[in-house]
C-alpha positions as CSV (number, residue, x, y, z in Angstrom):
1,X,6.8,-87.1,49.4
2,X,4.0,-88.0,47.1
3,X,4.0,-91.8,47.2
4,X,4.9,-94.3,50.0
5,X,3.8,-96.2,53.0
6,X,3.4,-95.2,56.7
7,X,3.4,-97.4,59.7
8,X,0.2,-97.1,61.7
9,X,0.0,-96.1,65.3
10,X,0.1,-99.1,67.6
11,X,2.3,-101.4,65.3
12,X,5.9,-101.8,66.6
13,X,8.8,-102.8,64.6
14,X,6.9,-103.0,61.2
15,X,9.1,-103.4,58.2
16,X,8.4,-100.7,55.6
17,X,7.9,-102.2,52.1
18,X,10.9,-102.2,49.8
19,X,11.7,-103.6,46.4
20,X,14.3,-106.4,46.4
21,X,15.9,-105.6,43.0
22,X,16.4,-102.6,40.7
23,X,13.8,-104.1,38.3
24,X,11.2,-105.2,40.8
25,X,7.8,-103.7,40.3
26,X,6.4,-104.7,43.6
27,X,7.0,-103.5,47.2
28,X,7.1,-106.5,49.6
29,X,4.5,-106.3,52.3
30,X,5.1,-108.2,55.7
31,X,2.6,-109.6,58.1
32,X,2.2,-107.5,61.2
33,X,1.0,-110.4,63.3
34,X,0.9,-114.2,63.4
35,X,-2.3,-115.4,61.7
36,X,-3.5,-119.0,61.1
37,X,-5.1,-119.4,57.8
38,X,-7.5,-122.3,57.9
39,X,-8.3,-124.3,54.8
40,X,-11.4,-122.9,53.1
41,X,-11.7,-120.0,55.4
42,X,-10.8,-116.3,55.0
43,X,-8.3,-114.9,57.5
44,X,-7.4,-111.2,57.7
45,X,-3.7,-110.5,57.7
46,X,-2.7,-107.1,59.0
47,X,0.2,-105.2,57.6
48,X,0.4,-102.4,60.0
49,X,0.6,-100.0,57.1
50,X,-1.3,-97.4,55.2
51,X,-0.3,-96.0,51.8
52,X,-0.3,-92.6,50.1
53,X,0.1,-91.8,46.4
54,X,-1.4,-89.4,43.7
55,X,-5.1,-89.4,42.8
56,X,-4.5,-90.9,39.3
57,X,-2.9,-93.9,40.7
58,X,-4.0,-97.1,42.4
59,X,-2.1,-99.5,44.6
60,X,-2.6,-103.1,43.5
61,X,-1.9,-105.9,46.0
62,X,-0.8,-109.4,44.9
63,X,-0.1,-112.4,47.1
64,X,3.5,-113.6,46.6
65,X,3.5,-116.3,44.0
66,X,5.7,-118.5,46.2
67,X,2.9,-118.7,48.9
68,X,0.3,-119.6,46.1
69,X,2.5,-122.4,44.5
70,X,4.1,-123.8,47.5
71,X,1.2,-123.5,50.1
72,X,-2.0,-123.0,48.1
73,X,-2.7,-119.6,49.6
74,X,-4.4,-116.8,47.6
75,X,-6.1,-113.5,48.3
76,X,-9.8,-114.0,48.7
77,X,-10.5,-111.1,46.3
78,X,-7.9,-112.1,43.8
79,X,-6.1,-108.7,43.6
80,X,-6.4,-106.1,46.3
81,X,-7.3,-102.6,45.0
82,X,-6.3,-99.7,47.3
83,X,-7.8,-96.5,46.0
84,X,-5.9,-93.2,46.4
85,X,-8.6,-91.9,48.9
86,X,-8.4,-94.9,51.2
87,X,-6.3,-93.9,54.2
88,X,-6.9,-96.9,56.3
89,X,-5.0,-100.0,57.3
90,X,-4.1,-102.3,54.5
91,X,-5.5,-105.7,55.6
92,X,-5.1,-108.8,53.4
93,X,-7.9,-111.4,53.1
94,X,-6.1,-114.6,52.7
95,X,-7.4,-118.1,52.3
96,X,-5.9,-121.6,51.7
97,X,-6.8,-124.3,49.2
98,X,-4.5,-126.9,50.5
99,X,-4.6,-127.0,54.4
100,X,-4.0,-124.8,57.4
101,X,-1.0,-122.5,57.1
102,X,0.6,-120.3,59.8
103,X,1.7,-116.8,58.7
104,X,4.4,-115.5,61.0
105,X,4.8,-111.9,62.0
106,X,7.5,-110.3,59.7
107,X,6.8,-112.9,56.8
108,X,6.8,-111.3,53.3
109,X,3.2,-112.1,52.3
110,X,2.2,-109.8,49.4
111,X,3.5,-107.3,46.9
112,X,2.2,-103.8,46.3
113,X,2.4,-102.3,42.8
114,X,1.6,-98.5,42.2
115,X,0.0,-98.1,38.8
116,X,-1.5,-95.1,36.9
117,X,-5.0,-95.7,35.6
118,X,-7.3,-94.0,33.1
119,X,-11.0,-93.0,33.2
120,X,-13.5,-92.6,30.4
121,X,-14.1,-89.2,28.8
122,X,-16.8,-87.3,30.8
123,X,-16.4,-89.4,33.9
124,X,-17.8,-87.4,36.8
125,X,-18.6,-90.1,39.2
126,X,-17.4,-89.6,42.8
127,X,-16.4,-85.9,42.3
128,X,-16.5,-84.4,45.7
129,X,-17.5,-87.6,47.4
130,X,-15.4,-88.6,50.4
131,X,-14.7,-92.2,51.4
132,X,-15.8,-93.3,54.9
133,X,-14.5,-96.7,55.8
134,X,-12.6,-99.8,54.7
135,X,-13.7,-103.1,53.1
136,X,-16.8,-102.5,50.8
137,X,-16.9,-98.7,51.8
138,X,-17.8,-97.7,48.2
139,X,-21.0,-99.8,48.3
140,X,-21.9,-103.6,48.4
141,X,-22.2,-105.5,45.2
């Protein structure tokens, strides 16, 4: 297999992401734990998953639009960018504009879309470098 999701050790009964229809682009990601999202604060929502895919792809994570429209939730970073060399836990930084909200374990919270990307001619940045870590592991600011 060259593209997919794996359940992390220590997470039981996690739902592997699936697409809901034949024309859906996104794979639904579920919350792996109950998390209270307080208004104006960032809460980290674990998925219990990691992803693997080819080096010329990226996994983009979007909050489900129904959570944004109905409950004022959004990803604190707008869109999550999971690079091909990130092998860690996919954790979603979620915040609320409209009040506290309880995310329940198993709730569909986001969608992951695998996408090819391009680089500029002559790009040699990062050749041979190895990622070490999670959030902000490629450098701050």
